[in-house]
C-alpha positions in Angstrom: -0.3 7.0 -52.4 1.6 8.5 -55.3 2.8 5.0 -56.4 -0.8 3.7 -56.4 -2.1 6.6 -58.4 0.6 6.0 -61.0 -0.3 2.3 -61.2 -3.9 3.2 -61.7 -3.2 5.6 -64.5 -1.2 2.9 -66.3 -4.0 0.5 -65.9 -6.5 3.0 -67.4 -4.1 3.3 -70.4 -3.9 -0.4 -70.7 -7.7 -0.6 -70.6 -8.2 1.8 -73.5 -5.6 -0.1 -75.5 -6.8 -3.7 -74.8 -10.5 -3.6 -74.3 -12.0 -6.7 -75.9 -15.7 -7.4 -75.6 -17.3 -10.8 -75.8 -20.0 -10.9 -78.5 -22.6 -12.3 -76.1 -21.8 -10.0 -73.2 -22.5 -6.3 -72.6 -19.3 -6.2 -70.4 -15.9 -5.5 -71.8 -13.2 -7.7 -70.3 -9.5 -7.9 -71.1 -6.7 -10.0 -69.7 -3.0 -10.8 -69.9 -1.7 -14.4 -69.5 0.8 -14.8 -66.7 2.5 -17.6 -64.9 2.7 -17.6 -61.1 4.9 -19.8 -58.9 3.7 -22.1 -56.1 5.6 -24.6 -54.0 3.8 -27.4 -55.9 4.4 -26.0 -59.4 3.6 -23.1 -61.7 0.0 -21.9 -62.2 -1.1 -20.4 -65.5 -3.4 -17.5 -65.0 -5.2 -14.6 -66.7 -4.7 -11.2 -64.9 -7.8 -9.4 -66.1 -10.3 -6.6 -65.6 -14.0 -6.3 -66.3 -15.6 -2.9 -67.1 -18.7 -2.4 -65.1 -21.0 0.5 -64.1 -19.9 2.3 -61.0 -23.5 2.8 -59.7 -26.0 0.6 -61.5 -28.9 2.4 -59.8 -27.9 5.7 -61.4 -28.5 6.3 -65.2 -25.4 7.4 -67.0 -23.1 6.1 -64.3 -19.4 6.0 -65.4 -17.5 2.8 -66.2 -14.9 1.5 -63.7 -12.5 -1.4 -63.7 -12.8 -4.4 -61.4 -9.7 -6.7 -61.2 -9.8 -10.5 -61.3 -7.4 -13.4 -61.6 -8.4 -16.5 -63.4 -6.3 -19.6 -62.7 -6.6 -22.1 -65.5 -7.4 -25.7 -64.8 -4.5 -28.0 -64.9 -6.7 -30.9 -65.9 -10.2 -31.1 -67.2 -12.0 -28.2 -68.8 -15.7 -27.5 -68.6 -16.0 -28.2 -64.9 -17.8 -25.7 -62.7 -15.4 -22.9 -61.8 -14.6 -22.0 -58.2 -15.1 -18.3 -57.5 -13.0 -17.1 -54.5 -14.1 -13.9 -52.8 -11.6 -12.0 -50.6 -12.5 -10.6 -47.2 -12.0 -7.3 -45.6 -13.8 -5.4 -47.0 -10.8 -4.2 -48.9 -8.7 -7.3 -49.2 -7.4 -8.6 -52.5 -5.2 -11.3 -54.0 -2.9 -10.3 -56.8 0.4 -11.4 -58.3 2.4 -9.8 -55.5 1.1 -12.5 -53.1 2.9 -15.1 -55.0 6.3 -13.6 -54.1 5.4 -13.6 -50.3 7.1 -16.5 -48.6 5.6 -16.0 -45.1 2.5 -17.4 -43.6 -0.3 -17.7 -44.6 0.5 -17.2 -48.3 2.1 -20.6 -48.8 -1.2 -22.2 -47.6 -3.1 -20.0 -50.0 -0.9 -21.0 -52.9 -1.3 -24.7 -52.0 -5.1 -24.4 -51.9 -5.1 -22.7 -55.3 -2.9 -25.4 -56.8 -5.1 -28.2 -55.3 -8.3 -26.6 -56.6 -7.0 -26.1 -60.1 -6.6 -29.8 -60.5 -10.0 -30.1 -62.1 -11.3 -26.6 -62.7 -10.7 -22.9 -63.2 -10.4 -20.8 -60.1 -11.4 -17.1 -60.3 -10.5 -14.6 -57.6 -12.6 -11.5 -57.9 -11.1 -8.5 -56.2 -13.4 -5.9 -54.8 -14.3 -2.6 -56.4 -12.8 0.2 -54.5 -9.2 -1.0 -54.3 -6.7 1.0 -56.4 -6.9 -1.4 -59.3 -10.5 -0.3 -60.0 -10.2 3.4 -59.3 -8.4 4.9 -62.3 -6.7 8.2 -61.6 -8.9 9.1 -58.7 -6.4 7.4 -56.3 -6.8 4.8 -53.6 -9.7 4.4 -51.2 -7.6 5.2 -48.2 -8.1 7.8 -45.5 -4.9 9.4 -44.1 -4.1 8.2 -40.6 -4.8 11.0 -38.1 -1.6 12.4 -36.6 -0.9 10.9 -33.2 -1.2 12.9 -30.1 1.6 12.7 -27.6 1.8 9.2 -26.2 -1.2 8.2 -28.3 -3.2 9.0 -25.1 -6.7 9.2 -26.6 -9.9 7.4 -25.6 -11.5 5.1 -28.1 -14.2 7.7 -28.7 -11.7 10.4 -29.4 -9.7 8.4 -32.0 -13.0 7.1 -33.5 -14.0 10.7 -34.0 -10.7 11.7 -35.5 -10.8 8.8 -37.9 -14.4 9.8 -38.8 -13.1 13.3 -39.8 -10.4 11.7 -41.9 -12.9 9.4 -43.6 -15.3 12.2 -44.3 -12.6 14.3 -45.9 -11.5 11.3 -48.0 -15.1 10.8 -49.2 -15.3 14.5 -50.1 -12.0 14.3 -52.0 -13.1 11.2 -53.9 -16.5 12.6 -54.7 -14.9 15.8 -56.0 -12.7 13.6 -58.3 -15.8 12.1 -59.9 -16.2 8.9 -57.8 -19.8 8.0 -57.1 -19.3 6.5 -53.6 -22.9 5.3 -53.4 -22.0 2.6 -55.9 -19.6 0.9 -53.5 -22.3 -1.2 -51.8 -23.1 -4.9 -51.5 -25.6 -4.9 -54.4 -23.1 -3.5 -56.9 -20.6 -6.1 -55.6 -23.1 -8.9 -56.1 -23.7 -7.6 -59.6 -19.9 -7.4 -60.3 -19.7 -11.1 -59.6 -22.7 -11.9 -61.8 -21.4 -9.9 -64.7 -18.0 -11.5 -64.5 -19.5 -15.0 -64.4 -21.5 -14.2 -67.5 -18.6 -12.4 -69.3 -16.3 -15.3 -68.8 -18.9 -17.7 -70.2 -19.6 -19.8 -67.2 -22.8 -21.5 -66.1 -23.2 -22.6 -62.5 -20.3 -21.8 -60.2 -18.9 -22.8 -56.8 -18.5 -20.0 -54.3 -15.9 -19.8 -51.5 -15.1 -17.0 -49.2 -13.5 -16.2 -45.8 -14.7 -13.5 -43.5 -16.4 -10.7 -45.5 -15.9 -13.0 -48.5 -18.6 -15.3 -46.9 -20.9 -12.3 -46.4 -20.4 -11.4 -50.1 -21.0 -15.0 -51.2 -24.1 -15.3 -49.0 -25.4 -12.1 -50.6 -24.8 -13.5 -54.1 -26.7 -16.7 -53.1 -29.5 -14.5 -51.8 -29.9 -12.8 -55.2 -28.8 -15.6 -57.6 -29.2 -19.0 -56.0 -29.9 -20.6 -59.4 -26.3 -19.9 -60.4 -24.5 -21.6 -57.5 -24.0 -25.3 -57.3 -22.4 -25.3 -53.9 -20.6 -23.1 -51.4 -17.9 -23.4 -48.8 -17.3 -20.6 -46.2 -15.0 -20.2 -43.2 -14.5 -17.2 -40.9 -18.3 -17.1 -41.3 -20.1 -13.8 -41.4 -23.9 -14.0 -42.0 -25.4 -11.0 -43.9 -26.8 -9.4 -40.7 -23.6 -10.1 -38.7 -21.3 -7.3 -39.9 -21.6 -5.9 -36.3 -20.0 -8.3 -33.8 -21.7 -9.8 -30.8 -19.8 -8.7 -27.7 -21.0 -11.9 -25.9 -19.8 -14.1 -28.8 -16.4 -12.4 -28.8 -16.1 -12.7 -25.1 -16.9 -16.4 -25.5 -13.7 -16.8 -27.6 -11.7 -15.5 -24.6 -13.5 -17.9 -22.3 -12.6 -20.8 -24.5 -8.9 -19.8 -24.7 -8.8 -19.4 -21.0 -10.5 -22.7 -20.3 -8.1 -24.5 -22.6 -5.0 -22.8 -21.1 -6.2 -23.7 -17.6 -6.1 -27.4 -18.6 -2.7 -27.2 -20.3 0.9 -27.6 -19.0 1.1 -23.9 -18.2 -1.8 -24.0 -15.8 0.3 -23.6 -12.7 1.8 -20.4 -14.0 -1.5 -18.7 -14.5 -3.3 -16.4 -12.0 -5.1 -18.1 -9.2 -8.8 -17.9 -9.9 -8.4 -18.1 -13.7 -7.7 -15.9 -16.6 -11.2 -14.4 -17.0 -11.1 -13.4 -13.4 -7.7 -11.9 -14.0 -9.0 -9.8 -16.9 -11.8 -8.4 -14.8 -9.4 -7.6 -12.0 -7.0 -5.8 -14.4 -9.9 -3.7 -15.8 -11.2 -2.8 -12.3 -7.6 -1.9 -11.2 -7.0 0.4 -14.2 -10.5 1.9 -14.1 -9.7 3.0 -10.5 -6.1 4.0 -11.0 -4.4 4.1 -14.4 -0.8 2.8 -14.4 2.2 5.0 -15.2 5.1 3.3 -16.9 8.4 4.3 -18.6 9.1 2.5 -21.8 11.2 3.0 -25.0 9.3 4.5 -27.8 9.6 2.0 -30.7 9.6 4.8 -33.2 12.3 7.0 -31.7 14.2 4.7 -29.3 13.8 7.3 -26.5 12.4 6.6 -23.1 8.9 8.1 -22.5 6.3 7.9 -19.8 3.0 6.4 -20.8 -0.3 6.3 -19.0 -2.0 2.9 -19.3 -5.8 3.0 -19.0 -8.4 0.3 -18.9 -9.4 0.9 -22.6 -5.7 0.4 -23.6 -5.8 -3.1 -22.1 -9.2 -3.7 -23.7 -7.9 -2.7 -27.1 -5.3 -5.5 -26.9 -7.6 -8.3 -25.6 -8.4 -9.2 -29.2 -5.1 -8.2 -30.9 -2.3 -8.8 -28.5 0.5 -9.6 -30.9 1.2 -7.4 -33.9 2.7 -8.9 -37.1 2.5 -12.5 -36.1 0.6 -15.5 -37.4 -3.0 -15.7 -36.3 -2.3 -18.9 -34.3 0.3 -17.1 -32.3 -2.4 -14.8 -30.8 -4.4 -17.4 -28.8 -1.1 -19.2 -28.0 0.3 -16.2 -26.2 -2.9 -14.6 -24.9 -2.7 -16.4 -21.5 0.9 -15.0 -21.1 -0.2 -11.5 -22.0 -3.0 -11.5 -19.4 -0.7 -13.0 -16.8 2.0 -10.4 -17.3 -0.4 -7.5 -17.0 -2.1 -9.2 -14.0 1.3 -9.4 -12.3 1.9 -5.7 -12.8 4.0 -5.6 -16.0 2.3 -2.9 -18.1 5.3 -2.2 -20.4 4.0 -4.2 -23.4 0.6 -2.4 -23.3 2.4 1.0 -23.0 4.7 0.3 -25.9 1.9 -0.9 -28.1 -0.1 2.1 -27.1 2.7 4.3 -28.6 2.3 2.4 -31.8 -1.4 3.0 -32.0 -4.1 0.6 -30.7 -7.0 1.4 -33.0 -7.9 -1.5 -35.3 -8.3 0.4 -38.6 -5.8 0.9 -41.4 -7.6 3.7 -43.3 -9.2 1.5 -46.1 -12.5 3.2 -46.5 -13.9 0.3 -48.5 -14.7 -1.1 -45.1 -17.1 1.6 -43.9 -18.6 2.0 -47.4 -19.5 -1.7 -47.9 -20.2 -2.6 -44.3 -22.5 0.4 -43.9 -24.4 -0.8 -46.9 -25.1 -4.1 -45.1 -25.8 -2.4 -41.8 -27.6 -4.3 -39.1 -31.3 -5.0 -38.3 -32.7 -2.9 -35.5 -33.7 -6.1 -33.6 -30.1 -7.5 -33.6 -28.6 -4.1 -32.8 -30.8 -3.8 -29.8 -29.8 -7.2 -28.5 -26.1 -6.5 -29.0 -26.2 -3.3 -27.0 -27.7 -5.1 -24.0 -25.3 -8.1 -23.9 -23.5 -8.4 -20.6 -20.1 -8.6 -22.2 -20.3 -4.9 -23.2 -19.5 -4.1 -19.6 -16.2 -6.0 -19.9 -14.9 -5.6 -23.4 -16.8 -2.4 -24.3 -18.8 -1.9 -27.6 -16.8 -3.5 -30.4 -19.1 -1.8 -33.0 -18.8 1.8 -31.7 -16.8 2.9 -34.8 -19.4 1.5 -37.2 -22.1 3.5 -35.4 -20.0 6.7 -35.4 -18.9 6.5 -39.1 -22.4 5.7 -40.4 -23.3 9.4 -40.2 -20.8 10.3 -42.9 -20.9 7.1 -45.1 -22.9 7.7 -48.3 -23.8 4.1 -49.3 -27.5 3.1 -48.8 -28.4 0.4 -46.4 -30.1 -2.8 -47.5 -33.4 -3.5 -45.8 -34.2 -6.2 -43.3 -35.7 -8.5 -45.8 -32.3 -8.9 -47.3 -30.4 -9.1 -44.0 -32.6 -11.6 -42.2 -31.8 -15.3 -42.2 -33.5 -17.3 -45.0 -33.6 -21.0 -46.0 -30.5 -21.7 -48.0 -31.1 -24.6 -50.5 -27.6 -24.4 -52.1 -25.5 -27.2 -50.6 -23.2 -25.3 -48.2 -20.3 -26.2 -46.0 -19.3 -24.0 -43.0 -15.9 -24.5 -41.3 -15.4 -22.4 -38.3 -12.6 -22.0 -35.7 -13.7 -21.7 -32.0 -10.8 -19.3 -31.3 -11.7 -16.9 -34.2 -12.2 -13.5 -32.6 -12.8 -11.8 -35.9 -15.9 -13.7 -36.7 -16.8 -15.8 -33.6 -18.1 -19.4 -33.6 -21.7 -18.3 -32.9 -21.9 -16.8 -36.4 -21.5 -20.2 -38.1 -23.7 -22.0 -35.6 -26.5 -19.5 -36.1 -26.3 -19.6 -39.9 -26.1 -23.4 -39.9 -29.7 -23.6 -38.6 -30.9 -22.2 -41.9 -29.0 -24.6 -44.3 -31.4 -27.0 -46.0 -28.5 -29.0 -47.3 -25.4 -28.3 -45.3 -22.8 -29.1 -42.6 -21.1 -27.0 -39.9 -17.7 -28.2 -38.7 -16.4 -26.6 -35.5 -12.6 -26.6 -35.4 -11.3 -26.5 -31.8 -8.4 -23.9 -31.6 -9.0 -22.8 -35.2 -8.6 -19.1 -35.9 -9.9 -16.7 -38.6 -8.1 -18.6 -41.4 -9.1 -22.0 -40.2 -9.7 -23.3 -43.7 -6.0 -22.9 -44.5 -4.8 -24.1 -41.0 -6.5 -27.5 -41.7 -3.9 -28.2 -44.4 -1.2 -28.6 -41.8 -3.1 -29.7 -38.7 -6.1 -31.7 -40.2 -5.1 -32.8 -43.7 -7.8 -35.5 -43.9 -10.5 -32.8 -43.3 -8.8 -30.5 -45.8 -8.9 -33.3 -48.4 -12.6 -33.9 -47.6 -13.3 -30.2 -48.3 -11.5 -30.5 -51.6 -13.7 -33.5 -52.4 -16.7 -31.3 -51.7 -15.4 -28.8 -54.2 -14.8 -31.7 -56.7 -18.4 -33.1 -56.6 -18.7 -32.7 -60.3 -15.9 -35.0 -61.1 -16.6 -38.6 -62.1 -17.6 -41.0 -59.4 -18.4 -38.3 -56.8 -21.4 -38.8 -54.5 -24.2 -36.2 -54.4 -23.7 -33.2 -52.2 -26.3 -34.1 -49.6 -24.7 -37.5 -49.1 -21.2 -36.1 -48.8 -22.2 -33.3 -46.4 -23.7 -35.9 -44.0 -20.2 -37.5 -43.6 -18.6 -34.4 -42.3 -17.7 -34.4 -38.6 -19.4 -31.8 -36.4 -16.2 -31.1 -34.6 -12.4 -31.6 -35.0 -9.4 -30.4 -33.0 -6.0 -29.0 -33.8 -3.0 -28.8 -31.5 -2.2 -25.5 -29.8 0.8 -25.0 -27.6 0.4 -22.1 -25.1 3.4 -20.0 -24.4 4.7 -20.2 -20.9 4.1 -17.0 -18.9 7.6 -17.4 -17.3 9.3 -17.0 -20.7 10.9 -13.7 -21.8 8.6 -10.7 -21.3 6.6 -9.6 -24.4 7.9 -6.0 -24.1 11.5 -7.3 -24.4 10.7 -8.8 -27.8 9.4 -5.7 -29.5 
């Protein structure tokens, strides 16, 4: 945290020294030219900041900085720029990502290089990350101190995180931060003001996960400024809360695929979904007690494994690995636990199972989007809640202490989208399940929805390796303003409704997961 505060203070000093306003724009922007490496060649970029109001609904609101990267076209100039919106909320792309050699950053760099062939590409990082905060520090809540063995229920750790988040909000507010400004409307306005300040007309919008929700919100407010859009890891405006049934459907598809694969004979008789239900019933009746080595101390400890501990790993079974590794090893994970080996679950429990890293941009922005009462009522009644639990319980708990104002249903509800829009969605994406894209696709007046079998949450990047022809077709959609291109409606009609990628499941008889920690 100290390092981040220091970086923010330096940025404020830079801002006061370098602010340069465009004559035709009320916003001050400044930038520094940099060169960033990719495997295909160097990219020339501007690392910049735009000065915006923290809370546009409040007179006299202070100025804050919002960070962006503009990658310069390697070819023509004057083409429509591509605006890329990071997910999260709370994710960002900055110069440090160009030094990361591991997956998926090489795919991200390759995509940026391809898209700068004909146009500028602008990555707008979200307000609320430490670049934008000045000397108020980062928007991060301290992780609650673990209890012995991390033996807490989901409700207990949700409550302890809520207390940490609430205290962080109080600290930030006391430091002069107007947290009510960190909502979706101010983020939409950030994008619009940056577009104007950089002198662009119509733009192309692309986003993954929350980036798609941000982009759809911008289209909701400023459709006249968007020529076309491409989203993956799709999250409609009203879908910040996940459908338990849709999430469970991802597990059913993984199970069905594994049961037709070469590892089928090594799987539990009756199938993987039946095995999941058996494990949960077994642990609900009698929690397992297992001795494992604590990864933090190296000492042997006794851990109690409960049903909720297994549930917590159903959608995040492998920490620190590529997203495609998760569905590939999921059948092995379930089979090991079904066969009575609870060591991996116990060791992961010691590391902490709760899926939150302390970035309070997430509750701020997601709370501002909220959920319609009608959809919330449906989600609470879905049968899968009885199996996987309520995946949205932390949203409901943290809403009580989150100061951003919710949008109304007229903004959240589906609406006809006239902007030509391409949706690419993996059917093994358990962050934003397939149903999201299929539901949104019904409201595209000019669009296409491509389902990618075995695709995960970053399916748009996975296509580069496993479906290069489709990846090039997506690039052609981005390049529709280049000479000789067809119109958007014609090209969208040529997209397949479904493609497949290979996925090799890990054999349950291979080395135990616990032994690899």
